[in-house]
C-alpha positions in Angstrom: -31.9 73.9 151.1 -31.5 76.4 148.3 -28.5 78.5 148.4 -29.5 82.1 149.3 -28.3 84.8 151.7 -30.3 87.8 152.5 -27.6 89.3 154.3 -25.1 89.0 151.3 -27.9 90.4 149.0 -28.1 93.5 151.3 -24.4 94.0 151.0 -24.7 94.1 147.2 -24.2 90.5 146.1 -27.0 88.6 144.8 -25.9 84.9 144.5 -29.2 83.9 142.9 -28.4 86.3 140.0 -25.2 84.3 139.6 -27.1 81.0 139.3 -29.3 82.7 136.7 -26.3 83.8 134.7 -25.1 80.4 134.6 -28.3 79.0 133.3 -28.4 81.7 130.5 -24.8 81.1 129.4 -24.9 77.4 129.1 -26.3 77.5 125.5 -23.4 79.6 124.5 -20.8 77.5 126.2 -22.2 74.4 124.4 -21.4 76.0 121.0 -17.7 75.7 121.8 -17.4 72.0 122.9 -14.7 70.3 121.0 -13.1 66.8 121.3 -11.2 66.8 124.7 -13.8 68.6 126.8 -14.8 66.2 129.6 -16.6 68.6 132.0 -19.4 71.1 131.9 -19.3 74.5 133.6 -20.1 74.8 137.2 -17.5 72.7 138.7 -14.2 73.9 140.5 -12.1 73.4 137.4 -12.5 73.0 133.6 -11.4 69.6 132.5 -9.7 69.0 129.1 -8.0 65.8 127.9 -5.5 66.8 125.1 -4.7 64.4 122.2 -0.9 63.9 122.0 -1.1 61.3 119.2 1.4 62.0 116.5 3.4 64.4 118.6 7.1 63.8 119.5 7.2 66.3 122.3 4.1 68.2 123.1 4.5 71.6 124.5 1.6 73.7 126.0 1.6 77.4 125.4 -0.5 79.8 127.5 -1.5 83.3 127.1 -3.6 85.9 129.0 -5.0 89.3 128.4 -7.8 91.8 128.9 -9.6 94.1 126.6 -8.3 97.3 128.0 -10.2 100.6 128.0 -12.0 99.7 124.8 -14.5 98.3 127.1 -15.7 101.9 128.0 -17.2 102.0 124.4 -19.3 99.0 125.2 -20.7 100.7 128.2 -21.5 103.9 126.3 -23.2 102.0 123.4 -24.9 99.5 125.7 -23.6 96.7 123.3 -22.0 93.8 125.2 -22.0 90.8 122.8 -18.8 91.7 120.9 -16.3 92.6 123.7 -15.9 88.9 124.5 -14.6 88.2 121.0 -11.8 90.8 121.7 -11.0 89.0 125.0 -10.5 85.7 123.1 -8.7 87.2 120.2 -6.0 89.0 122.4 -5.1 85.5 123.9 -5.3 83.1 121.0 -3.7 85.5 118.5 -0.7 85.6 120.9 -0.5 81.8 121.3 -0.6 81.0 117.6 2.6 83.1 117.3 4.5 80.0 118.7 2.7 77.7 116.2 0.3 76.4 118.8 -3.3 75.5 118.1 -5.5 76.8 120.9 -7.3 74.2 123.0 -9.4 75.8 125.7 -10.2 79.3 127.1 -11.4 80.6 130.5 -12.8 83.9 131.2 -13.0 86.3 134.3 -15.7 88.9 134.5 -15.6 91.5 137.3 -18.9 93.3 137.4 -20.4 96.0 139.5 -23.8 94.2 139.6 -24.7 90.9 138.2 -27.3 91.5 135.6 -27.8 87.9 134.1 -28.8 89.1 130.8 -25.7 91.4 130.5 -23.5 88.6 131.6 -25.0 86.2 129.1 -24.4 88.9 126.3 -20.8 89.2 127.3 -20.4 85.4 127.4 -22.1 85.1 124.0 -19.2 87.1 122.5 -16.6 85.0 124.4 -18.3 81.9 123.0 -18.2 83.2 119.4 -14.5 84.0 119.9 -13.9 80.6 120.9 -15.9 79.1 118.0 -13.8 81.3 115.6 -10.7 79.9 117.3 -12.0 76.2 117.3 -11.2 76.0 121.0 -13.4 75.2 124.0 -14.7 77.6 126.7 -14.3 75.1 129.7 -15.0 77.6 132.5 -14.7 80.9 134.0 -15.7 83.2 136.9 -18.2 86.1 137.3 -17.5 88.1 140.4 -19.9 90.8 141.6 -17.9 93.8 143.0 -20.3 96.2 144.8 -18.5 99.3 146.0 -15.4 98.6 143.9 -16.8 99.5 140.5 -20.0 101.2 139.3 -23.0 99.0 139.1 -23.2 99.3 135.3 -19.5 98.6 134.6 -17.5 95.5 134.2 -14.1 94.2 133.2 -13.3 91.1 131.1 -10.0 89.1 131.1 -9.2 85.8 129.6 -6.7 82.9 129.6 -6.1 80.4 126.9 -3.8 77.3 126.4 -2.7 75.9 123.1 -0.5 73.0 122.0 2.3 72.6 119.6 4.9 69.8 118.9 8.3 71.1 120.0 10.0 70.3 116.7 7.3 72.5 115.0 7.4 75.3 117.4 7.9 78.8 115.8 10.6 80.9 117.5 12.3 83.0 114.7 15.5 81.0 114.9 15.4 80.1 111.2 14.8 83.6 110.0 17.5 85.0 107.6 18.1 88.0 105.3 15.7 88.0 102.4 12.8 86.4 104.0 9.5 88.0 103.1 7.2 89.6 105.6 3.4 89.0 104.9 0.8 91.2 106.6 -2.6 89.9 107.5 -5.1 92.7 107.4 -6.9 93.9 110.6 -10.5 94.6 111.1 -9.9 98.0 112.8 -8.2 99.3 115.7 -8.6 95.9 117.5 -8.1 96.1 121.3 -5.1 98.5 121.7 -4.4 102.1 121.9 -7.9 103.1 123.3 -6.6 105.4 126.1 -5.2 107.6 123.2 -8.2 107.0 121.0 -10.6 108.2 123.8 -8.4 111.2 124.4 -8.3 112.1 120.8 -12.1 112.1 120.4 -13.0 113.0 123.9 -15.3 110.0 123.8 -18.4 110.2 126.0 -22.2 109.9 125.6 -22.1 113.0 123.5 -19.4 112.1 121.0 -19.8 108.3 120.7 -22.0 108.6 117.7 -20.2 111.4 115.9 -19.7 110.7 112.2 -16.7 111.4 110.0 -16.5 111.5 106.1 -13.8 108.7 106.0 -16.1 106.2 108.0 -19.1 104.4 106.8 -20.7 104.1 110.2 -20.8 106.1 113.5 -17.5 106.5 115.4 -18.4 104.3 118.3 -19.6 101.5 116.1 -16.4 101.6 114.0 -14.1 101.5 117.0 -16.0 98.8 118.7 -15.5 96.4 115.7 -14.1 93.1 117.2 -10.4 92.2 117.0 -9.9 89.8 114.2 -9.1 86.2 115.1 -6.3 84.7 112.9 -6.3 81.0 114.3 -7.8 79.2 111.2 -5.8 80.9 108.5 -2.6 80.9 110.4 -2.9 77.1 111.2 -3.6 76.5 107.6 -0.5 78.5 106.6 1.6 76.6 109.0 0.5 73.3 107.5 1.2 74.5 104.0 4.6 76.3 104.1 7.5 76.8 106.6 6.4 79.8 108.7 9.7 81.1 110.3 8.2 83.8 112.7 4.9 85.3 113.6 4.0 88.6 115.3 0.7 89.7 116.7 0.5 93.5 116.3 -0.9 94.7 119.5 -0.2 97.7 121.9 3.1 99.2 120.9 2.2 98.7 117.2 4.9 97.9 114.7 8.0 99.2 116.6 7.3 97.1 119.7 5.9 93.8 118.3 7.7 93.1 115.1 11.1 93.0 116.9 9.8 90.3 119.1 9.9 87.9 116.3 13.5 88.8 115.1 16.7 87.2 116.3 19.7 89.4 116.8 21.3 90.8 113.8 18.1 91.0 111.7 15.8 94.0 111.0 12.3 94.2 109.5 12.1 96.6 106.6 8.5 97.7 106.0 7.3 99.3 102.8 4.8 101.8 104.0 3.2 102.1 100.6 2.2 98.5 100.7 0.2 98.8 103.9 -3.7 98.8 103.7 -4.0 101.5 106.2 -7.7 101.7 107.2 -9.7 105.0 107.1 -10.2 104.9 111.0 -6.4 105.3 111.4 -6.5 108.3 109.1 -9.3 109.8 111.2 -7.4 109.3 114.4 -4.2 110.7 113.0 -6.0 113.9 111.5 -8.2 114.7 114.6 -5.6 114.0 117.1 -2.7 115.5 115.1 -0.6 112.5 116.0 3.0 112.1 114.4 3.3 109.2 112.1 5.8 107.5 114.3 3.4 107.6 117.2 0.7 106.0 115.0 3.0 103.2 114.1 4.2 102.9 117.7 0.5 102.6 119.1 -1.8 101.0 116.4 -1.8 98.1 114.1 -2.3 100.6 111.1 -4.4 97.9 109.2 -2.1 94.8 109.8 -3.0 92.6 112.8 -0.5 89.8 112.2 2.8 89.5 110.4 4.2 86.2 109.1 7.8 85.6 107.9 8.4 83.0 105.1 11.1 82.4 102.7 10.9 84.5 99.4 10.5 81.2 97.4 7.2 80.4 99.4 5.9 83.9 99.6 3.4 83.4 96.7 2.1 80.2 97.9 1.7 81.6 101.4 -0.5 84.4 100.2 -2.5 82.0 98.2 -3.2 79.7 101.2 -4.1 82.7 103.2 -6.6 83.9 100.7 -8.0 80.4 100.3 -8.8 80.6 104.0 -10.6 83.9 103.8 -7.7 86.0 104.9 -6.6 89.1 103.0 -2.8 89.2 103.0 -0.2 91.4 101.3 3.6 91.4 101.2 4.6 94.4 103.5 8.3 94.1 103.6 11.4 91.8 104.0 14.1 90.7 106.6 17.4 92.5 106.2 20.7 92.5 108.2 21.0 95.0 110.9 20.0 95.8 114.5 17.5 98.6 114.0 14.5 96.5 114.9 12.1 98.0 112.4 12.6 100.4 109.6 9.4 101.8 108.0 10.1 103.6 104.6 
């Protein structure tokens, strides 16, 4: 007998819509298959067989995150096929900071009403993020929540697992005075600080498409630009030089995230003039009249990832990153001190 409950549907949950969603997302999930995947979607768990060959002491590194209030822009623009990229990016960009290669990803979508085409659009973005990360989408969950959230809204969270050989794990322990800080450019605001962004612009259906001289596209479109995924260039960098530390610049900006990669007694000195500050941040600061410190304590300011290498390998590191399609610049150095971050 086919699974169907008229009573459950009357309560707001249409399980047949869930089955239709699964059928629509299969083609997207298939794009993410990599060696190690041994199960399709639909089971009670996603199965993955990692390859430990050549590793002395394999360590699994996990990360989980959501997209935050950036998701409100997707609702206003009725554009749902990029927010999943953000969901993957926020997880995999964290995992690679330990030197780990992402293996697989799972998503969780809570939605007011399961509209299969909308769910498929969300998963299309998630699959694209996994393809960019060279990791597999091995499973997930879509939960219909009538009465808990409006029928036209949803939330997306993700979870990823990566692997690294323990002797090659990056933990900042080899950092020393004189090491160079290389910044990998961001694609925009990424997925942080959107509570402040929405307050600054009063974002709603009337303001979402406002234009500003500094931006080459409407505000909402500029802000919805997906978070850049740094997996491929960072993995290439790790293979080519000794990367001593990595920091994913997320919520809390420079002042919160860069100190997380430093050991005691060391400070990151950032040369503000070297930063490729994007026009969108100039607009946010101007319209919101936000102090410079708060900008650097909230946003990535044009740098989404920071890598620390020895001065002797800095030029090679930038060359490797550029060969792998990443625009990178020297943004500072490591000095002695306990200030955490100095921006000058």
